[in-house]
LUMDRENKE-649804 format. One record per residue: residue in three letters; z, x, y of N, C-alpha, C in turn. Coordinates in steps of 0.02 Angstrom, whole numbers, padded with zeros to 5 digits, always signed. Atoms other than C-alpha are relative to their C-alpha. Layout:
alaZXYZXYZXY ...
//
This chain:
met-00033-00018-00084+10140-07210+04560-00043-00014+00063 asn+00039+00036-00036+10070-07276+04725+00016+00083+00030 lys+00041-00067-00024+09972-07133+04819+00030+00002+00040 leu-00038+00000-00068+10060-07160+04984+00046+00058-00019 ile-00055-00029-00001+10212-07097+04906-00027+00082-00040 leu+00008-00083+00036+10139-06942+04804-00036+00040+00054 lys+00040-00076-00044+10030-06868+04958+00085+00027+00052 gly-00048-00021-00064+10188-06877+05068+00058+00016-00057 leu-00060-00048-00010+10390-06803+05039+00023-00058-00082 leu-00018+00044+00042+10403-06871+04839+00082+00023-00037 val-00083-00023+00022+10577-06772+04795+00040+00029+00077 leu-00034-00038-00038+10694-06759+04960+00052-00015+00013 val-00082-00016-00002+10868-06717+04967+00040-00070+00046 ser-00030+00076-00027+10967-06910+05030+00065+00055+00027 phe-00025-00018-00035+11127-06809+05076-00022+00028+00056 ser-00002-00026-00056+11155-06781+05258+00009+00089-00029 val-00015-00050-00001+11145-06578+05287-00007+00020+00056 ser+00006-00035-00072+11186-06464+05422-00080+00027+00006 gly+00051-00038-00017+11080-06362+05522-00013+00079-00002 gln-00005-00053+00023+11140-06208+05425-00040+00001-00067 gln+00025+00019+00074+11060-06269+05255-00101+00025+00030 his+00070-00041+00031+10890-06185+05209-00049-00035-00055 ile+00029+00037+00038+10779-06318+05134-00085+00070-00027 trp+00052-00053+00024+10658-06208+05013-00048-00060-00046 thr+00084+00040+00014+10466-06291+04987+00012+00063-00060 ile+00022-00057+00049+10384-06228+04834-00047+00033+00026 gln+00063-00020-00001+10237-06180+04916+00072+00098+00055 glu-00027-00055-00020+10378-06042+05033+00028+00017-00051 cys-00007-00026+00079+10445-06024+04845-00042+00081-00024 leu+00042-00024+00018+10295-05950+04810-00025+00058+00041 glu-00005-00050-00048+10256-05860+04979+00036+00066-00033 thr-00060-00032-00006+10412-05770+04968-00003+00046-00078 gly-00004-00044+00056+10381-05709+04775-00036+00057-00007 leu+00075-00027-00007+10194-05666+04797+00011+00082+00031 lys-00007-00030-00039+10252-05551+04920+00066+00055-00008 asn-00059-00048+00025+10408-05455+04840-00029+00019-00092 ser+00011-00036+00088+10343-05456+04627-00073+00070+00014 phe+00019-00060-00012+10325-05306+04588-00060+00035-00040 asp+00038+00006+00031+10201-05326+04470-00077-00028+00044 val+00064+00032-00058+10070-05416+04609+00002+00086+00044 lys+00002-00060-00016+10117-05246+04686-00043+00063-00025 ile+00052-00060+00075+10047-05132+04529-00068-00020+00013 lys+00072+00006+00030+09900-05239+04517-00032-00005+00042 gln+00028-00002-00054+09859-05222+04721-00008+00073-00003 leu+00006-00047+00023+09884-05040+04680-00053+00031-00049 ala+00070+00005+00057+09746-05047+04550-00051-00002+00053 met+00057+00050-00074+09628-05155+04665-00038+00069+00035 thr+00031-00039-00036+09623-04997+04783-00004+00056-00019 gln+00035-00078+00054+09623-04864+04650-00079-00014-00010 ala+00072-00005+00012+09471-04951+04608-00039+00027+00023 lys+00048-00023-00046+09373-04957+04762+00014+00093+00022 lys-00013-00058-00046+09446-04787+04806-00051+00063-00088 ser+00060-00002+00057+09348-04748+04630-00077-00004-00031 his+00071+00025+00007+09188-04820+04647-00035+00052+00036 tyr+00053-00068-00020+09025-04686+04684-00041-00056+00011 pro+00081+00038+00008+08880-04776+04758-00061+00038-00020 phe+00083-00040+00012+08712-04736+04709-00013+00039+00069 leu+00052-00057-00056+08674-04672+04878+00012+00074+00013 leu-00042-00075+00004+08799-04532+04857+00002+00050-00060 ser+00024-00071+00037+08724-04459+04706-00033+00022+00004 leu+00044-00041-00011+08592-04422+04788-00004+00069+00030 ser-00047-00058-00036+08693-04316+04886-00015+00079-00024 pro+00011-00069+00070+08637-04121+04826+00079+00026-00012 ser-00023-00046-00001+08768-04016+04754-00011+00086+00013 ile-00001-00072-00026+08787-03824+04838+00070+00015-00023 ser-00079-00049+00036+08889-03693+04756-00044+00075+00044 val+00011-00090-00030+08879-03500+04820+00038+00020-00036 thr-00041-00037+00060+08910-03382+04682+00005+00079+00014 gly-00034-00072-00012+08984-03199+04714+00032+00028-00063 ser-00050-00038+00063+08985-03058+04577+00002+00060+00046 his-00033-00081+00001+09065-02866+04590+00011+00019-00063 ser+00002-00060+00086+09033-02745+04436-00023+00058+00006 tyr-00003-00051+00011+09035-02585+04376-00011+00027-00029 asp+00032-00005+00052+08931-02494+04281-00020+00090-00013 phe-00059-00085+00012+09000-02326+04201-00074+00011-00067 gly+00052+00000+00069+08872-02243+04068-00063-00006+00009 ser+00075+00012+00025+08718-02252+04009-00011-00073-00002 thr+00000+00059-00006+08674-02411+04081-00089+00002+00066 ile+00058+00003-00036+08504-02496+04205+00017+00013+00028 asp+00019-00009-00098+08449-02452+04383-00017-00065+00002 pro+00033+00059-00001+08427-02626+04439-00074-00008+00042 ser+00043-00013-00054+08328-02550+04583-00066+00027-00039 thr+00043-00042+00049+08209-02456+04448-00005-00036-00062 asn+00017+00004+00054+08234-02549+04301+00027+00044-00056 ala+00024-00053+00046+08240-02375+04218+00081+00024-00018 arg-00059-00024-00012+08400-02322+04115+00035+00084+00012 val-00036-00063-00009+08487-02183+04176+00072+00010-00029 ser-00080+00013+00009+08677-02101+04141-00003+00018+00056 ser-00041+00000-00069+08747-02133+04303+00031-00066+00015 asp-00064+00029-00035+08884-02229+04390-00039-00065+00044 phe+00041+00062-00046+08819-02406+04464+00065-00048+00034 gln-00024+00051-00010+08889-02515+04583-00022-00066+00010 tyr+00060+00061-00004+08816-02695+04588+00032-00055+00021 asp-00026+00073+00004+08859-02855+04675-00062-00049+00008 asn+00033+00063-00008+08758-03002+04663+00026-00060+00043 ile-00003+00068-00053+08741-03161+04804-00047-00037-00040 tyr+00016+00033-00005+08675-03332+04741+00052-00051+00036 leu-00026+00069-00027+08671-03503+04831-00055-00016-00031 asn+00054+00026+00021+08606-03629+04735+00018-00103+00034 ala+00017+00063-00010+08552-03827+04777-00034-00042-00065 arg+00024+00072+00032+08528-03982+04653+00003-00057+00016 val-00020+00043-00022+08494-04141+04689-00056-00049-00060 asn+00048+00059+00015+08456-04301+04580-00032-00027+00003 leu+00057+00060-00026+08307-04381+04607-00004-00042-00027 leu+00010+00027+00054+08292-04477+04463+00068-00018-00059 asn-00036+00010+00033+08448-04536+04395+00026-00075-00051 phe+00001+00088+00021+08462-04701+04276+00060-00009-00020 glu-00087+00005-00008+08640-04663+04221+00034-00013+00054 asn-00035-00006-00054+08693-04630+04386-00011-00075+00033 ile+00000+00079-00031+08633-04821+04449+00018-00052-00036 ala-00048+00052+00026+08704-04905+04311+00071+00011+00009 gln-00089-00002-00015+08866-04811+04328+00014-00037+00067 ser-00021+00010-00062+08882-04870+04513-00028-00090+00020 ala-00001+00067+00015+08818-05031+04467+00067-00049-00048 lys-00048+00016+00021+08973-05042+04353+00063+00005+00026 gly-00062-00024-00047+09081-04963+04460+00029-00072+00059 lys-00017+00065-00039+09060-05132+04578+00024-00052-00034 val-00019+00054+00037+09100-05236+04442+00068+00007-00033 asp-00086-00009+00032+09269-05137+04398+00032-00022+00051 ile-00038+00025-00050+09313-05172+04586+00019-00086+00012 glu-00022+00088+00037+09314-05372+04551+00027+00007-00060 leu-00023-00010+00047+09366-05340+04389+00091+00013+00009 ala-00077+00002-00022+09540-05270+04454+00020-00055+00077 lys-00007+00036-00052+09519-05403+04600+00035-00074-00051 ala+00011+00063+00034+09509-05523+04465+00067+00006-00048 asp-00099-00021+00028+09675-05458+04366+00042-00009+00024 lys-00048-00002-00043+09760-05439+04506+00014-00096+00018 glu+00026+00065-00002+09714-05633+04540+00063-00061-00075 val+00000+00041+00070+09769-05678+04361+00090+00002+00005 val-00067-00001-00016+09950-05600+04368+00027-00036+00047 glu-00027+00057-00049+09974-05705+04531+00001-00076-00045 tyr-00012+00057+00041+09931-05844+04428+00048-00011-00038 thr-00049-00017+00081+10033-05816+04271+00057-00005+00061 tyr-00057+00006-00060+10163-05792+04430+00050-00047-00018 lys+00011+00080-00025+10125-05960+04510+00020-00046-00070 met+00004+00059+00039+10135-06063+04346+00080+00030-00013 gln-00052-00020+00028+10317-05976+04302+00041-00018+00066 leu-00030+00008-00065+10398-06000+04482+00005-00072-00003 leu-00001+00062-00011+10333-06173+04475+00041-00043-00053 glu-00064+00005+00007+10431-06205+04343+00078+00011-00001 asn-00072-00041-00030+10578-06130+04373+00042-00059+00070 tyr+00019+00020-00066+10551-06227+04527+00053-00058+00010 phe-00051+00098+00015+10574-06418+04453+00050+00008-00047 glu-00077-00008+00045+10710-06344+04319+00058-00013+00069 val-00042-00027-00081+10810-06300+04502-00022-00081+00028 val+00025+00068-00065+10745-06490+04583+00028-00040-00041 tyr-00022+00077+00063+10800-06591+04412+00053+00022+00008 thr-00058+00016-00015+10960-06511+04414+00042-00025+00077 gln-00015+00025-00032+10975-06523+04565+00032-00093+00046 glu-00002+00080-00008+10956-06722+04595+00037-00025-00059 leu-00043+00042+00057+11041-06759+04421+00088+00026+00041 leu-00086-00035+00002+11188-06655+04491+00020-00064+00073 lys-00047+00052-00054+11193-06811+04658+00005-00059-00039 ile-00003+00078+00005+11163-06945+04540+00096+00000-00028 gln-00078-00014+00056+11335-06877+04429+00035-00006+00080 glu-00075+00022-00048+11434-06859+04598-00004-00071+00023 glu+00012+00094-00039+11385-07050+04661+00029-00020-00047 gln-00033+00012+00053+11431-07088+04470+00082+00005-00012 met-00049-00039+00021+11597-06975+04483+00063-00061+00052 val-00037+00068-00058+11656-07092+04671+00011-00057-00041 asn-00026+00077+00023+11636-07256+04567+00058+00010-00053 thr-00015-00001+00073+11699-07182+04412+00109+00015+00047 gln-00052-00033-00047+11850-07104+04540+00059-00063+00021 phe-00049+00075-00009+11899-07276+04605+00021-00033-00038 asn-00028+00033+00067+11911-07365+04449+00050+00033-00011 val-00050-00015+00033+12045-07252+04392+00043-00017+00036 asp-00055+00023-00053+12128-07270+04541+00030-00066-00003 arg-00034+00077+00014+12139-07453+04524+00021-00006-00053 ile-00025+00035+00056+12160-07465+04353+00074+00038-00035 gly-00070-00019-00013+12327-07345+04385+00035-00042+00017 lys-00066+00070-00029+12408-07461+04504-00001-00039-00040 glu-00027+00072+00056+12360-07626+04376+00053+00040-00030 val-00055-00012+00080+12444-07529+04237+00073+00015+00049 ser-00058-00045-00052+12589-07448+04363+00035-00070+00000 ile-00016+00047-00041+12606-07636+04405+00026-00065-00083 gly+00005+00030+00051+12586-07703+04223-00028-00070-00003 lys+00067+00027-00031+12425-07783+04269-00029+00018-00054 lys+00040-00013+00054+12340-07698+04123+00035+00040-00047 pro-00019-00045+00049+12366-07613+03974-00016+00070+00007 lys-00028-00059-00004+12416-07433+03950-00100+00009-00021 ser+00046-00044+00024+12254-07418+03823-00082-00006+00059 asp+00052+00003-00040+12116-07483+03984+00019+00097+00035 trp-00032-00081-00059+12230-07311+04076-00063+00042-00043 tyr+00019-00043+00033+12167-07210+03927-00057-00009+00008 asp+00078-00006+00016+11980-07259+03910-00037+00016+00064 ile+00027-00029-00060+11957-07230+04084+00006+00024+00039 gln-00022-00094+00002+12035-07068+04099-00038+00042-00058 leu+00011-00053+00037+11953-07008+03956-00098+00004+00026 ser+00040+00009-00023+11780-07081+04023-00010+00048+00080 his-00008-00029-00084+11833-07010+04209+00011+00070-00059 ala-00022-00062+00041+11863-06838+04091-00057+00049-00007 gln+00061-00013+00035+11705-06830+03993-00071+00017+00072 glu+00007+00023-00072+11642-06880+04180-00029+00091+00029 gln-00016-00071-00028+11705-06701+04251-00028+00050-00060 lys+00034-00052+00048+11637-06602+04110-00058+00011+00000 gln+00051+00007-00018+11465-06652+04134-00026+00011+00080 leu-00007-00031-00065+11492-06613+04320-00008+00041-00008 leu+00017-00067+00011+11529-06472+04301-00032+00029-00056 glu+00032-00052+00019+11432-06416+04182-00081+00000+00041 thr+00059+00012-00014+11258-06471+04271+00024+00021+00071 arg-00016-00043-00051+11345-06375+04431+00000+00075-00024 gln+00013-00058+00027+11348-06235+04321-00050+00037+00011 leu+00069-00001+00014+11178-06235+04268-00047+00000+00056 tyr+00036-00011-00078+11113-06292+04448+00019+00088+00021 his-00030-00101-00054+11209-06099+04518-00058+00040-00038 leu+00034-00064+00048+11129-06007+04350-00085+00003+00023 gln+00096+00002-00037+10944-06088+04405-00020+00007+00045 lys+00022-00040-00065+10955-06046+04581+00025+00071+00000 leu-00032-00051-00006+11027-05890+04553-00093+00049-00063 gln+00070+00000+00011+10858-05863+04418-00057-00009+00030 leu+00049+00011-00035+10755-05930+04530-00038+00039+00078 phe-00030-00045-00079+10804-05804+04690-00022+00054-00042 gln+00024-00072+00036+10780-05661+04551-00066+00008-00049 leu+00060+00011+00018+10624-05715+04500-00039+00022+00051 met+00042+00018-00039+10575-05717+04684+00016+00086+00024 asn-00012-00060+00012+10663-05546+04668+00031+00013+00111 ile-00046-00008-00039+10766-05571+04825+00073-00023-00003 glu-00067-00002-00008+10954-05581+04885+00000-00053+00037 glu-00003+00056-00026+11014-05750+04929+00076-00053-00004 asn-00039+00027+00032+11160-05852+04942-00010-00067-00028 thr+00007+00069+00045+11144-06008+04829+00025-00045+00035 glu-00058+00062-00014+11281-06100+04887-00018-00056+00045 asn+00017+00025-00042+11210-06180+05030-00077-00010+00017 leu+00084+00007-00012+11009-06212+04999-00005-00079-00053 ile-00010+00055+00043+10957-06351+04927-00108-00014+00017 phe+00078+00019+00014+10766-06412+04868-00065-00034+00016 ala+00047+00053-00010+10604-06518+04911-00063+00020-00027 val+00053+00019+00013+10448-06552+04862-00041-00048+00012 ser+00031+00071-00003+10299-06623+04925-00093+00018-00020 ile+00076-00057+00042+10100-06623+04877-00029-00046+00034 glu+00061+00030-00045+09983-06657+05000-00070-00045-00018 gly+00027+00029+00044+09846-06741+04877-00032+00008-00054 glu+00006+00000+00077+09784-06785+04717-00062+00032-00029 ile+00062-00005+00010+09648-06724+04609-00014-00025-00056 asp+00045+00091+00050+09547-06861+04502-00029+00072-00043 leu+00018-00047+00078+09509-06759+04333-00032-00028-00050 his+00048+00046+00076+09375-06838+04228-00059+00042-00009 gly+00056-00044+00024+09220-06746+04143+00029+00039-00021 thr-00011-00072+00028+09175-06606+04080+00032+00055+00046 tyr+00001-00078-00037+09200-06447+04127-00029+00003+00045 lys+00046-00007-00054+09053-06406+04220+00006-00061+00066 asp-00007+00066+00008+09092-06584+04290+00075+00031+00054 leu-00032-00006-00063+09247-06503+04368+00020+00076+00049 ala+00037-00062-00026+09174-06328+04446+00093+00047+00023 val-00059-00017-00019+09350-06256+04421-00007+00093+00007 glu-00002-00067-00014+09414-06106+04498+00067+00040-00018 asn-00070-00052+00017+09552-06029+04398-00024+00070-00015 pro+00035-00072-00011+09551-05838+04407-00009+00030-00098 arg+00009-00013+00077+09582-05832+04210-00085+00010-00008 leu+00073+00022+00044+09404-05907+04185-00042+00053+00058 leu+00035-00062-00048+09344-05758+04321+00030+00043-00031 leu+00015-00058+00033+09409-05628+04226-00052-00009-00057 ala+00036+00009+00044+09332-05678+04088-00065+00031+00016 glu+00076-00014-00021+09162-05701+04176-00007+00086-00010 leu+00001-00065-00051+09198-05521+04257+00003+00050-00088 asn-00003-00044+00057+09236-05453+04084-00056+00004-00032 tyr+00087+00000+00031+09044-05500+04021-00053+00019+00020 gln+00055-00060-00050+08964-05424+04162+00011+00066-00042 asn-00004-00065+00001+09058-05291+04136-00021+00038-00067 ser+00038-00045+00057+08996-05263+03953-00073+00011+00008 leu+00055-00037-00009+08829-05293+03993-00017+00064+00069 lys+00022-00059-00027+08832-05145+04122+00033+00058-00028 asn-00003-00063+00031+08912-05034+03984-00069+00002-00049 val+00085+00010+00061+08759-05078+03874-00090+00047+00071 ala+00050-00020-00038+08649-05038+04027+00023+00101-00008 val-00046-00049+00006+08769-04883+04038-00033+00057-00047 gln+00002-00019+00071+08721-04832+03850-00080+00009+00002 arg+00067-00017-00015+08532-04850+03885-00020+00056+00052 ala+00074-00038-00068+08489-04768+04034+00053+00081-00031 ser-00008-00067+00018+08574-04596+03949-00061+00023-00033 lys+00054+00008+00043+08403-04626+03838-00043+00018+00045 met+00058+00001-00052+08300-04610+03998-00008+00071+00032 pro+00003-00092-00035+08238-04464+04086+00037+00016+00063 leu-00018+00008-00052+08321-04367+04207-00041+00050+00071 leu+00023-00048-00041+08240-04283+04359+00038+00029+00065 thr-00063-00031-00043+08323-04155+04456-00051+00051+00052 gly+00041-00066-00038+08259-04036+04610+00052+00045+00021 tyr-00025-00054-00042+08310-03862+04645+00002+00046+00033 tyr+00016-00042-00044+08327-03722+04779+00047+00059-00033 thr-00043-00053+00023+08394-03546+04741-00022+00054+00029 leu-00018-00062-00066+08446-03422+04876+00033+00057-00053 ser-00040-00058+00037+08477-03242+04792+00000+00069+00016 ser+00013-00086-00007+08494-03043+04832+00060+00007-00026 phe-00075-00034+00031+08600-02907+04764-00010+00049+00045 tyr+00001-00067-00021+08641-02720+04815+00041+00037-00039 thr-00016-00063+00065+08671-02560+04699+00009+00034+00059 asn-00008-00071-00016+08743-02411+04728+00016+00042-00041 glu-00017-00027+00026+08730-02256+04643+00082+00018+00007 leu-00037-00053-00016+08900-02171+04608+00018+00061-00003 asn+00022-00059+00015+08940-02014+04636-00057+00044+00006 ser+00074-00020+00010+08771-01961+04680+00011+00013+00083 asn-00016-00035-00078+08745-01869+04858-00096-00033+00010 ile+00022+00022-00055+08595-01981+04872-00003-00058+00045 ile-00008+00045-00072+08570-02083+05020-00028-00069+00001 lys+00028+00059-00045+08535-02255+05013+00013-00062+00054 glu-00030+00057-00070+08515-02410+05131+00037-00045-00009 asn-00068+00042+00022+08673-02502+05164-00035-00041-00017 phe-00009+00036+00029+08730-02647+05114-00058-00055+00023 glu+00023+00062-00068+08644-02758+05251-00078+00027-00031 asp+00093-00004+00027+08452-02681+05224+00006-00023-00070 gln+00028+00001+00073+08472-02687+05035+00012-00075-00025 ile+00024+00063+00042+08515-02866+05022-00043-00041+00062 asn+00050+00011-00010+08397-02916+05160-00063+00006-00046 ala+00044-00002+00069+08266-02832+05044-00013-00016-00042 asn-00012+00039+00078+08326-02916+04887+00017-00049+00001 lys-00019+00068+00004+08318-03080+04949-00055-00036-00065 ser+00054+00048+00018+08222-03205+04838+00035-00043-00004 ser+00002+00070+00032+08206-03387+04818-00047-00032-00047 ser+00058+00025+00042+08137-03517+04698+00032-00060+00016 ala-00027+00090-00033+08141-03715+04726-00065-00036-00073 gly+00036+00039+00040+08081-03843+04587+00012-00047+00000 leu-00010+00054+00000+08060-03984+04500+00032+00021-00082 gln-00015+00006+00069+08149-04023+04323+00017-00058-00057 leu-00019+00059+00054+08137-04158+04194+00026-00005-00051 asn-00037+00023+00071+08222-04202+04054-00022-00047-00034 ile+00021+00065+00051+08170-04316+03914+00055+00017-00037 pro-00040+00008+00042+08292-04353+03803-00048-00022-00077 ile+00056+00004+00085+08192-04341+03608+00059-00042-00058 phe-00043+00004+00082+08349-04339+03469+00063+00014+00014 asn-00084-00019-00045+08533-04331+03501+00024-00015-00079 gly-00013+00021+00064+08563-04370+03296+00033-00073-00002 phe-00001+00074+00001+08544-04570+03329+00053-00018+00046 arg-00101+00035-00058+08723-04579+03443-00039-00045+00054 asn+00028+00043-00056+08638-04659+03583-00008-00075-00024 ser+00028+00048+00024+08568-04794+03483+00060-00037-00045 lys-00074+00041+00025+08750-04833+03396+00046-00009+00043 asn-00065+00036-00040+08843-04826+03558-00047-00089+00028 ile+00018+00062-00011+08717-04960+03615+00001-00055-00025 ala-00019+00060+00041+08742-05069+03464+00075-00005+00032 val-00117-00004-00013+08944-05045+03488-00015-00028+00054 ser-00002+00015-00076+08915-05089+03679-00036-00084+00032 lys+00051+00093+00015+08786-05274+03622+00053-00035-00029 ile-00043+00041+00018+08937-05310+03506+00065+00002+00042 glu-00055+00002-00051+09064-05286+03635-00032-00067+00053 ser+00042+00050-00030+08949-05385+03732+00015-00101-00041 glu-00005+00065+00039+08951-05541+03613+00079-00022+00005 lys-00059+00039+00015+09144-05526+03594+00007-00041+00098 ser-00022+00051-00052+09156-05554+03791-00027-00064+00019 lys+00013+00081+00004+09033-05700+03793+00048-00033-00051 glu-00044+00068+00037+09133-05786+03649+00097-00020+00045 ala-00050+00043-00049+09294-05757+03765-00002-00036+00048 leu+00003+00021-00042+09241-05811+03902-00038-00072-00029 glu+00006+00053+00021+09173-05959+03819+00081-00045-00012 gln-00052+00028+00023+09332-05984+03749+00057-00010+00059 ala-00034+00001-00057+09423-05966+03903-00014-00064+00042 lys+00042+00047-00028+09317-06103+03976+00018-00060-00051 asn-00028+00035+00036+09366-06211+03840+00078-00021-00008 ser-00082+00011+00022+09561-06171+03845+00007-00033+00081 ile-00028+00028-00071+09568-06221+04045-00010-00077-00025 asn+00026+00049-00014+09463-06368+04022+00061-00058-00050 gln-00058+00023+00039+09599-06419+03880+00026-00004+00025 gln-00057+00013-00038+09730-06386+03976+00013-00043+00041 leu+00015+00053-00011+09660-06494+04092-00004-00077+00004 arg+00016+00096+00009+09626-06650+04029+00064+00001-00030 glu-00072+00021+00023+09808-06633+03921+00039-00018+00073 glu-00033+00005-00071+09880-06621+04104-00022-00050+00037 ser+00040+00089-00016+09775-06769+04173+00033-00052-00057 thr-00018+00051+00033+09838-06874+04033+00063-00010+00007 lys-00096+00017-00009+10039-06831+04035+00000-00013+00068 lys-00034+00024-00043+10019-06866+04226-00019-00076+00007 met+00025+00086+00000+09935-07042+04189+00037-00013-00041 gln-00068+00015+00026+10069-07065+04067+00065-00041-00004 tyr-00067-00016-00014+10203-07023+04161-00014-00077+00071 gln+00047+00066-00039+10109-07151+04295+00001-00062+00007 gln+00005+00070+00028+10121-07289+04193+00046-00024-00030 leu-00055+00012+00015+10281-07270+04148+00031-00013+00083 gln-00026+00017-00074+10324-07274+04324+00058-00053-00001 glu+00008+00049-00020+10335-07454+04348+00060-00049-00065 ile-00041+00034+00069+10432-07501+04171+00065+00012+00034 leu-00088-00031-00014+10594-07394+04229+00023-00007+00047 gln-00027+00006-00067+10590-07413+04397+00032-00096-00032 thr-00031+00066-00001+10614-07600+04329+00071+00007-00045 thr-00041-00015+00050+10732-07560+04191+00059+00045+00055 leu-00041-00010-00062+10823-07470+04336+00048-00052+00014 his-00027+00054-00012+10831-07609+04430+00028-00059-00042 tyr-00042+00038+00052+10909-07728+04286+00050+00021-00028 ser-00061+00001+00029+11025-07602+04250+00055+00008+00061 glu-00033-00004-00086+11072-07578+04441+00031-00053+00002 glu-00019+00093+00009+11112-07781+04428+00032-00020-00051 ser-00048+00018+00057+11210-07784+04251+00036+00037+00022 phe-00070-00023-00026+11314-07656+04331+00058-00007+00048 lys-00055+00041-00055+11385-07749+04463+00016-00050-00021 thr-00037+00048+00013+11418-07890+04378+00043+00020-00055 thr-00067-00019+00025+11519-07790+04253+00031+00036+00001 gln-00084-00010-00027+11609-07715+04377+00040-00043+00034 his-00027+00082-00007+11647-07887+04447+00037-00012-00076 lys-00022+00043+00067+11699-07942+04266+00067+00069-00025 phe-00063-00053+00016+11792-07749+04235+00082-00039+00045 glu-00036-00003-00049+11883-07791+04404+00061-00070-00026 ser-00026+00053+00002+11924-07974+04354+00017-00002-00093 asp-00029+00005+00073+11992-07910+04170-00044-00050-00052 lys+00019+00045+00064+11863-07991+04076-00033+00028-00051 ile+00013-00070+00038+11794-07833+03990+00035+00044-00002 asp-00050-00070-00027+11896-07682+03957-00061+00036+00001 ala+00038-00066+00002+11840-07508+03985-00048+00039-00044 val+00035-00025+00041+11770-07461+03841-00093-00023+00017 thr+00071+00025-00024+11612-07596+03894-00037+00015+00053 phe+00015-00004-00062+11608-07563+04043-00013+00072+00017 thr+00034-00098+00013+11585-07337+04008-00064-00057-00015 ser+00060-00029+00036+11436-07399+03912-00051-00052+00072 val+00056+00012-00037+11355-07513+04034-00031+00044+00062 lys-00009-00061-00063+11401-07358+04185-00075+00022-00033 asn+00025-00073+00035+11328-07245+04051-00101-00025-00012 gln+00053+00038-00014+11167-07369+04041-00062-00007+00056 leu+00027-00014-00062+11144-07347+04223-00007+00052+00010 leu+00018-00074+00000+11150-07174+04234-00054+00038-00029 ala+00077-00019+00017+11022-07136+04076-00059-00049+00042 ser+00073+00000-00051+10907-07261+04182-00018+00035+00060 lys+00010-00056-00066+10924-07158+04338-00009+00070-00020 tyr+00065-00051+00050+10885-07001+04219-00044-00015-00004 asp+00075-00021+00036+10746-07052+04155-00072-00034+00078 val+00001+00022-00079+10696-07118+04358-00051+00058+00017 leu+00008-00078-00043+10721-06939+04406-00048+00054-00042 lys+00037-00052+00024+10640-06854+04282-00051-00023-00021 asn+00074+00022-00019+10487-06951+04274-00010+00003+00078 asn+00036+00001-00072+10444-06944+04461-00012+00058-00011 leu+00018-00057+00004+10474-06764+04433-00054+00045-00027 leu+00053-00032+00049+10344-06738+04298-00058-00054+00032 val+00028+00008-00028+10246-06819+04403-00035+00039+00059 gln-00014-00058-00020+10255-06695+04516-00010+00051-00016 tyr+00019-00069+00040+10244-06548+04417-00041+00002-00022 thr+00091+00006+00021+10076-06621+04322-00053+00008+00064 ala+00039-00010-00061+10005-06630+04491-00015+00060+00028 leu+00001-00109-00036+10056-06450+04544-00044+00043-00039 lys+00018-00033+00067+10020-06387+04371-00089-00011+00008 ile+00072+00005+00013+09849-06457+04378-00035+00026+00047 lys+00043-00046-00060+09777-06411+04553+00030+00075-00002 leu+00008-00073+00012+09838-06218+04510-00038+00005-00055 leu+00054+00016+00031+09728-06257+04367-00071+00011+00011 lys+00074+00040-00029+09601-06316+04444-00026+00051+00061 ile+00006-00032-00060+09609-06222+04621+00025+00080-00010 asn-00013-00060+00014+09732-06072+04592+00031-00020+00069 arg-00065+00012-00045+09851-06153+04742+00024-00067+00014 leu-00060+00055+00001+09964-06276+04801-00031-00055+00052 glu-00044+00030-00076+09930-06323+04976-00098-00022-00018 
//
């Protein structure tokens, strides 16, 4: 097929349309559908959730501070906290703690923070895969509508010719110029074409309804037409590495592999030392109940009993029943599985690209032959029409030649649309967009 034709409007509705008719392009359908898709909206929320859940490493260095207070009564024989001597008395005891801890070196926090960044990219890639799958589905539905739309045009044109011959044969039969058998034959052909036309109209209405349901919008489908245009071609030859594919399925597989490596790092970090800094400030108040001994008031006791401590704590894991080693081994196996899945995705996309490229080339090779066949079918029909009008052939022969013309038009129509469909599918496979 001529590249200039492919770059322009390949399928254009030829009948005249009023200003009220809306021409839906594939790009407009995609934009509308992506905006209204519930699956895409859910994945967008999942991506936002992943961003909110991410805990940057610098925040892990912020201290955790807590205040603890207790109020208790001791009855009977107990320990006097101020003298540490056992006495037979009742005491009121209040204790206040201020604790602050900060992880100065925590390898697990470092690994988790790095994994959190990958989780955000994974959520984004997952959303793009959902969008990509939706685009592929909508593209298929859209071309089904376009094909039926153009098929309907051909059948309507054929119906005009059939109606003309029905009227003409009816007049000639009424004056005795043609036998009634021709009238029955042409009426049978007319009835069959009416049935086909009605079925195509019903299918067209149903396909439009399904397309707009896929886009999740309410639309009056009676006054709509569809057109497809291609802005350029993609030359597909060579290996996957030569193609530099930007398919979201490939990106998701790559991120899953990276995430599996981060999981290994997290498991390994659990075997690393943990260095923590801490500071504690505490004080207490005690009062002997039912006693005439006057003690210091609450504020004076709290100030007098203040104590604080600060230090570093180093925790070095030594043995935990080989659980860490087992977890690391399992994570490594998951990483190998993700790596194989990545290679599988590369191979699958490369095979799809080659298959669609081959199909497109084959459709283009067929185009010239189909156009030639259509040309001769049209010329044959013209001569057959004249023969039929001059009573040189019967209605059955005429209908056969007419059906050959109809089949040739179908073949050209379908092949044209398949060239466009595969070209757009290749674009989605390769760069995940149509423009």
